[in-house]
MIDOSE-1310 file (N, C-alpha, C; in nm, 2 decimals, decimal comma, always signed):
residues 170
mliv	+0,08/-0,12/+0,00/+0,00/+0,00/+0,00/+0,09/+0,13/+0,00; +0,19/+0,13/+0,08/+0,28/+0,24/+0,09/+0,35/+0,27/-0,04; +0,39/+0,16/-0,11/+0,45/+0,17/-0,24/+0,36/+0,24/-0,34; +0,23/+0,21/-0,34/+0,14/+0,27/-0,43/+0,12/+0,42/-0,39
lnfh	+0,11/+0,45/-0,26/+0,10/+0,58/-0,21/+0,23/+0,67/-0,25; +0,35/+0,61/-0,23/+0,47/+0,68/-0,27/+0,47/+0,70/-0,43; +0,43/+0,61/-0,50/+0,42/+0,62/-0,65/+0,33/+0,74/-0,68; +0,21/+0,74/-0,62/+0,12/+0,85/-0,64/+0,18/+0,98/-0,61
iase	+0,24/+1,00/-0,50/+0,30/+1,12/-0,46/+0,41/+1,17/-0,56; +0,50/+1,07/-0,60/+0,60/+1,10/-0,69/+0,55/+1,14/-0,83; +0,44/+1,08/-0,87/+0,38/+1,11/-1,00/+0,31/+1,25/-0,99; +0,25/+1,28/-0,88/+0,18/+1,41/-0,86/+0,29/+1,52/-0,87
iffa	+0,40/+1,50/-0,80/+0,50/+1,60/-0,81/+0,56/+1,62/-0,95; +0,59/+1,51/-1,01/+0,64/+1,51/-1,15/+0,55/+1,58/-1,25; +0,42/+1,53/-1,25/+0,33/+1,59/-1,35/+0,29/+1,74/-1,32; +0,28/+1,77/-1,19/+0,25/+1,91/-1,15/+0,36/+2,00/-1,19
sraa	+0,49/+1,95/-1,16/+0,60/+2,04/-1,20/+0,62/+2,05/-1,35; +0,60/+1,94/-1,42/+0,61/+1,95/-1,57/+0,50/+2,05/-1,63; +0,38/+2,03/-1,57/+0,27/+2,12/-1,62/+0,30/+2,27/-1,59; +0,37/+2,29/-1,49/+0,40/+2,43/-1,45/+0,53/+2,48/-1,51
nysy	+0,60/+2,40/-1,59/+0,73/+2,43/-1,65/+0,83/+2,46/-1,55; +0,83/+2,38/-1,44/+0,93/+2,41/-1,33/+1,07/+2,37/-1,37; +1,16/+2,45/-1,33/+1,30/+2,42/-1,36/+1,36/+2,38/-1,22; +1,42/+2,25/-1,22/+1,47/+2,20/-1,10/+1,61/+2,27/-1,06
lcqs	+1,67/+2,33/-1,16/+1,80/+2,40/-1,13/+1,78/+2,54/-1,09; +1,70/+2,62/-1,16/+1,69/+2,76/-1,13/+1,55/+2,81/-1,15; +1,46/+2,79/-1,06/+1,32/+2,83/-1,07/+1,31/+2,97/-1,02; +1,25/+3,06/-1,09/+1,22/+3,19/-1,04/+1,10/+3,18/-0,95
vsys	+1,08/+3,29/-0,87/+0,97/+3,29/-0,77/+0,84/+3,31/-0,85; +0,74/+3,23/-0,81/+0,60/+3,24/-0,86/+0,51/+3,29/-0,75; +0,45/+3,40/-0,77/+0,35/+3,45/-0,67/+0,21/+3,42/-0,70; +0,19/+3,32/-0,79/+0,05/+3,29/-0,83/+0,00/+3,17/-0,75
ydpn	-0,13/+3,14/-0,77/-0,19/+3,02/-0,71/-0,22/+2,92/-0,82; -0,12/+2,89/-0,89/-0,13/+2,79/-1,00/-0,18/+2,66/-0,94; -0,29/+2,60/-1,00/-0,34/+2,48/-0,95/-0,24/+2,36/-0,96; -0,15/+2,37/-1,05/-0,05/+2,26/-1,06/+0,04/+2,27/-0,94
emrv	+0,07/+2,38/-0,90/+0,16/+2,40/-0,78/+0,08/+2,36/-0,65; -0,04/+2,39/-0,65/-0,12/+2,36/-0,53/-0,15/+2,21/-0,51; -0,12/+2,13/-0,62/-0,14/+1,98/-0,61/-0,04/+1,91/-0,52; +0,08/+1,98/-0,51/+0,19/+1,91/-0,44/+0,17/+1,93/-0,29
ihil	+0,14/+1,82/-0,22/+0,10/+1,82/-0,08/+0,19/+1,73/+0,00; +0,19/+1,75/+0,13/+0,26/+1,67/+0,22/+0,18/+1,56/+0,28; +0,14/+1,47/+0,19/+0,04/+1,37/+0,23/+0,09/+1,27/+0,33; +0,22/+1,23/+0,33/+0,27/+1,14/+0,43/+0,26/+1,20/+0,57
mysy	+0,31/+1,32/+0,58/+0,31/+1,39/+0,71/+0,17/+1,41/+0,77; +0,08/+1,46/+0,69/-0,05/+1,48/+0,73/-0,13/+1,35/+0,76; -0,10/+1,25/+0,69/-0,16/+1,12/+0,72/-0,11/+1,07/+0,86; +0,02/+1,08/+0,88/+0,07/+1,04/+1,01/+0,00/+1,13/+1,12
ygls	+0,00/+1,26/+1,11/-0,05/+1,35/+1,21/-0,20/+1,32/+1,23; -0,27/+1,30/+1,13/-0,42/+1,27/+1,14/-0,44/+1,14/+1,21; -0,37/+1,03/+1,17/-0,38/+0,90/+1,23/-0,34/+0,90/+1,38; -0,23/+0,97/+1,41/-0,19/+0,97/+1,55/-0,28/+1,05/+1,64
aigp	-0,36/+1,15/+1,58/-0,45/+1,23/+1,66/-0,57/+1,14/+1,70; -0,60/+1,03/+1,63/-0,71/+0,94/+1,67/-0,69/+0,89/+1,81; -0,57/+0,86/+1,84/-0,54/+0,81/+1,98/-0,47/+0,68/+1,99; -0,45/+0,63/+2,11/-0,37/+0,51/+2,14/-0,41/+0,39/+2,06
svyp	-0,54/+0,38/+2,02/-0,58/+0,26/+1,95/-0,51/+0,25/+1,81; -0,46/+0,36/+1,76/-0,40/+0,36/+1,63/-0,24/+0,35/+1,64; -0,19/+0,37/+1,75/-0,04/+0,37/+1,77/+0,03/+0,24/+1,71; -0,03/+0,12/+1,73/+0,04/+0,01/+1,68/+0,06/+0,01/+1,53
ylww	-0,03/+0,09/+1,46/-0,02/+0,09/+1,31/+0,07/+0,21/+1,26; +0,13/+0,28/+1,35/+0,21/+0,39/+1,31/+0,36/+0,36/+1,32; +0,39/+0,23/+1,29/+0,53/+0,18/+1,29/+0,62/+0,26/+1,20; +0,57/+0,33/+1,10/+0,64/+0,40/+1,00/+0,69/+0,54/+1,04
kkyl	+0,67/+0,58/+1,16/+0,71/+0,71/+1,21/+0,86/+0,73/+1,19; +0,94/+0,63/+1,22/+1,08/+0,64/+1,21/+1,12/+0,67/+1,06; +1,05/+0,61/+0,97/+1,09/+0,62/+0,83/+1,04/+0,76/+0,78; +0,93/+0,81/+0,83/+0,88/+0,94/+0,80/+0,99/+1,05/+0,84
tiiq	+1,04/+1,03/+0,96/+1,15/+1,12/+1,01/+1,27/+1,11/+0,92; +1,31/+0,99/+0,87/+1,42/+0,98/+0,78/+1,39/+1,06/+0,65; +1,27/+1,04/+0,60/+1,23/+1,11/+0,48/+1,24/+1,26/+0,50; +1,20/+1,31/+0,61/+1,20/+1,45/+0,64/+1,35/+1,50/+0,65
liqf	+1,43/+1,42/+0,71/+1,58/+1,46/+0,72/+1,63/+1,47/+0,57; +1,60/+1,38/+0,49/+1,65/+1,38/+0,35/+1,59/+1,50/+0,28; +1,47/+1,53/+0,30/+1,40/+1,65/+0,24/+1,48/+1,78/+0,28; +1,52/+1,79/+0,41/+1,59/+1,91/+0,45/+1,73/+1,92/+0,39
ifgm	+1,80/+1,81/+0,37/+1,93/+1,81/+0,31/+1,92/+1,85/+0,16; +1,82/+1,79/+0,09/+1,80/+1,83/-0,05/+1,76/+1,97/-0,06; +1,68/+2,02/+0,03/+1,64/+2,16/+0,02/+1,76/+2,26/+0,04; +1,84/+2,22/+0,13/+1,96/+2,30/+0,16/+2,06/+2,30/+0,04
chaf	+2,08/+2,18/-0,02/+2,16/+2,16/-0,13/+2,11/+2,24/-0,25; +1,98/+2,23/-0,27/+1,92/+2,31/-0,38/+1,94/+2,46/-0,36; +1,92/+2,51/-0,24/+1,94/+2,65/-0,21/+2,09/+2,69/-0,24; +2,18/+2,60/-0,20/+2,33/+2,63/-0,22/+2,36/+2,64/-0,37
qslg	+2,31/+2,54/-0,45/+2,34/+2,53/-0,59/+2,27/+2,65/-0,67; +2,15/+2,69/-0,63/+2,09/+2,80/-0,70/+2,15/+2,93/-0,66; +2,21/+2,94/-0,54/+2,28/+3,06/-0,50/+2,41/+3,07/-0,58; +2,47/+2,96/-0,61/+2,60/+2,96/-0,69/+2,57/+2,99/-0,83
rgcn	+2,45/+2,96/-0,88/+2,42/+2,98/-1,02/+2,37/+3,12/-1,05; +2,34/+3,20/-0,94/+2,29/+3,33/-0,95/+2,15/+3,34/-1,00; +2,06/+3,25/-0,95/+1,92/+3,24/-1,00/+1,85/+3,37/-0,96; +1,74/+3,39/-1,03/+1,66/+3,51/-1,01/+1,57/+3,49/-0,89
fpvw	+1,64/+3,50/-0,77/+1,57/+3,48/-0,64/+1,65/+3,56/-0,54; +1,59/+3,63/-0,45/+1,67/+3,71/-0,36/+1,77/+3,64/-0,28; +1,89/+3,69/-0,28/+2,01/+3,63/-0,21/+1,98/+3,61/-0,07; +1,92/+3,71/+0,00/+1,89/+3,69/+0,14/+1,79/+3,58/+0,17
mhwa	+1,71/+3,55/+0,07/+1,61/+3,44/+0,08/+1,68/+3,30/+0,07; +1,78/+3,30/-0,02/+1,87/+3,17/-0,02/+1,93/+3,14/+0,11; +1,99/+3,24/+0,17/+2,05/+3,22/+0,30/+1,95/+3,19/+0,41; +1,84/+3,26/+0,41/+1,73/+3,23/+0,50/+1,69/+3,09/+0,49
lify	+1,67/+3,04/+0,37/+1,63/+2,90/+0,35/+1,74/+2,80/+0,40; +1,86/+2,83/+0,37/+1,97/+2,75/+0,42/+1,98/+2,74/+0,57; +1,97/+2,86/+0,63/+1,97/+2,85/+0,78/+1,85/+2,79/+0,84; +1,73/+2,82/+0,78/+1,61/+2,76/+0,83/+1,61/+2,60/+0,81
ggsl	+1,66/+2,56/+0,69/+1,67/+2,42/+0,67/+1,77/+2,35/+0,77; +1,88/+2,43/+0,79/+1,98/+2,37/+0,89/+1,92/+2,36/+1,03; +1,84/+2,46/+1,07/+1,78/+2,45/+1,20/+1,69/+2,34/+1,21; +1,61/+2,32/+1,11/+1,51/+2,20/+1,11/+1,59/+2,07/+1,11
lllf	+1,70/+2,07/+1,03/+1,78/+1,94/+1,02/+1,83/+1,91/+1,16; +1,89/+2,01/+1,23/+1,94/+1,99/+1,36/+1,83/+1,94/+1,46; +1,71/+2,00/+1,46/+1,60/+1,97/+1,54/+1,56/+1,82/+1,52; +1,54/+1,79/+1,39/+1,50/+1,65/+1,36/+1,60/+1,55/+1,39
lnfy	+1,73/+1,58/+1,36/+1,84/+1,49/+1,40/+1,84/+1,47/+1,55; +1,82/+1,57/+1,63/+1,81/+1,56/+1,77/+1,69/+1,47/+1,81; +1,58/+1,49/+1,75/+1,46/+1,40/+1,78/+1,49/+1,26/+1,74; +1,55/+1,24/+1,62/+1,58/+1,10/+1,57/+1,68/+1,03/+1,67
hksy	+1,78/+1,11/+1,71/+1,88/+1,05/+1,80/+1,82/+1,01/+1,93; +1,74/+1,10/+1,99/+1,67/+1,07/+2,12/+1,57/+0,96/+2,11; +1,49/+0,96/+2,00/+1,38/+0,86/+1,98/+1,43/+0,72/+1,94; +1,53/+0,72/+1,85/+1,56/+0,59/+1,79/+1,70/+0,54/+1,82
lnkk	+1,80/+0,62/+1,83/+1,94/+0,57/+1,86/+1,95/+0,55/+2,00; +1,91/+0,64/+2,09/+1,92/+0,62/+2,23/+1,83/+0,50/+2,28; +1,72/+0,48/+2,21/+1,62/+0,38/+2,24/+1,68/+0,24/+2,23; +1,77/+0,22/+2,13/+1,84/+0,09/+2,11/+1,92/+0,06/+2,23
nkss	+1,99/+0,16/+2,28/+2,08/+0,14/+2,40/+1,99/+0,11/+2,52; +1,88/+0,18/+2,54/+1,80/+0,16/+2,66/+1,72/+0,03/+2,65; +1,68/-0,01/+2,52/+1,60/-0,13/+2,51/+1,68/-0,25/+2,55; +1,81/-0,25/+2,53/+1,89/-0,37/+2,58/+1,89/-0,37/+2,73
qnas	+1,88/-0,26/+2,79/+1,89/-0,25/+2,94/+1,75/-0,28/+3,00; +1,64/-0,23/+2,93/+1,51/-0,24/+2,98/+1,43/-0,31/+2,87; +1,37/-0,42/+2,91/+1,30/-0,51/+2,81/+1,15/-0,47/+2,80; +1,11/-0,34/+2,82/+0,97/-0,30/+2,80/+0,93/-0,30/+2,66
vscn	+0,81/-0,33/+2,63/+0,76/-0,33/+2,49/+0,73/-0,18/+2,46; +0,76/-0,14/+2,33/+0,73/-0,01/+2,29/+0,67/-0,01/+2,15; +0,59/+0,09/+2,13/+0,52/+0,11/+2,00/+0,52/+0,25/+1,96; +0,56/+0,28/+1,84/+0,56/+0,42/+1,79/+0,65/+0,51/+1,88
glph	+0,76/+0,45/+1,93/+0,85/+0,53/+2,02/+0,80/+0,56/+2,16; +0,68/+0,50/+2,19/+0,63/+0,52/+2,33/+0,63/+0,39/+2,41; +0,69/+0,39/+2,53/+0,69/+0,27/+2,61/+0,55/+0,24/+2,65; +0,51/+0,11/+2,66/+0,38/+0,07/+2,70/+0,39/-0,02/+2,83
tedt	+0,28/-0,02/+2,90/+0,26/-0,11/+3,02/+0,14/-0,19/+2,99; +0,14/-0,31/+3,03/+0,03/-0,40/+3,00/-0,09/-0,38/+3,10; -0,21/-0,37/+3,04/-0,33/-0,36/+3,13/-0,42/-0,47/+3,09; -0,45/-0,56/+3,18/-0,53/-0,68/+3,15/-0,67/-0,65/+3,12
snnt	-0,72/-0,54/+3,17/-0,87/-0,51/+3,15/-0,90/-0,43/+3,02; -0,79/-0,36/+2,96/-0,82/-0,28/+2,85/-0,70/-0,26/+2,75; -0,65/-0,38/+2,70/-0,54/-0,38/+2,61/-0,42/-0,31/+2,67; -0,35/-0,22/+2,59/-0,23/-0,16/+2,64/-0,25/-0,01/+2,65
ipss	-0,18/+0,05/+2,75/-0,19/+0,20/+2,77/-0,05/+0,25/+2,76; -0,03/+0,35/+2,67/+0,10/+0,41/+2,66/+0,14/+0,49/+2,78; +0,27/+0,49/+2,81/+0,31/+0,57/+2,92/+0,29/+0,72/+2,89; +0,25/+0,80/+2,98/+0,22/+0,94/+2,95/+0,23/+1,01/+3,08
plsr	+0,23/+1,15/+3,08/+0,23/+1,23/+3,20/+0,10/+1,20/+3,28; +0,00/+1,15/+3,22/-0,12/+1,12/+3,29/-0,11/+0,99/+3,37; -0,17/+0,98/+3,48/-0,16/+0,86/+3,56/-0,25/+0,75/+3,49; -0,22/+0,63/+3,52/-0,29/+0,51/+3,47/-0,44/+0,53/+3,51
dtil	-0,47/+0,57/+3,64/-0,61/+0,58/+3,68/-0,68/+0,69/+3,60; -0,61/+0,80/+3,57/-0,67/+0,91/+3,49/-0,71/+0,86/+3,36; -0,62/+0,78/+3,29/-0,65/+0,73/+3,16/-0,77/+0,63/+3,16; -0,77/+0,54/+3,26/-0,88/+0,45/+3,27/-1,01/+0,52/+3,30
rrrs	-1,01/+0,62/+3,39/-1,13/+0,70/+3,42/-1,18/+0,76/+3,29; -1,10/+0,82/+3,21/-1,14/+0,89/+3,09/-1,20/+0,79/+2,99; -1,13/+0,67/+2,98/-1,19/+0,57/+2,89/-1,33/+0,52/+2,94; -1,35/+0,52/+3,07/-1,48/+0,47/+3,11/-1,59/+0,58/+3,09
lhph	-1,54/+0,71/+3,09/-1,64/+0,82/+3,06/-1,67/+0,82/+2,91; -1,58/+0,78/+2,83/-1,60/+0,79/+2,68/-1,58/+0,65/+2,62; -1,65/+0,55/+2,65/-1,63/+0,42/+2,60/-1,64/+0,41/+2,44; -1,72/+0,49/+2,38/-1,74/+0,48/+2,24/-1,62/+0,53/+2,16
dh	-1,53/+0,60/+2,22/-1,41/+0,65/+2,15/-1,30/+0,54/+2,14; -1,32/+0,43/+2,21/-1,21/+0,33/+2,21/-1,25/+0,21/+2,15
């Protein structure tokens, strides 16, 4: 399913950029609302955010969060490389904006690398020391009466009380 989704996204980007006569090397700024440009969306990120907002019952199906983070890291690197090369070519784009994009991309790259390191690389070291089951980067504790409950700042009693008040949500 994800292969089909990725193919759809790649084809949307390709056809939209071709229809808009986009230059991958030196694209000038477009201040229009061209429908071809509006088709290019962040479907993977918004799918993840939407699904994770549903709640703990969906967490076991969000195993691909790590890979989404890797894709975002690659996106930031490509964006910064693109800004550097277009700066070197003297593209018709404000120089200050090139540098702003490079620094902004760099800050996002550092933030996401920090998140990746804390969530996935440190987790490997801790998982060998602590054999707790985790899902979607969240440690879980077993609850015999109501499946699993992710660890959170809320107490176990608070979560169970909320579930009993809203049983149709689970």
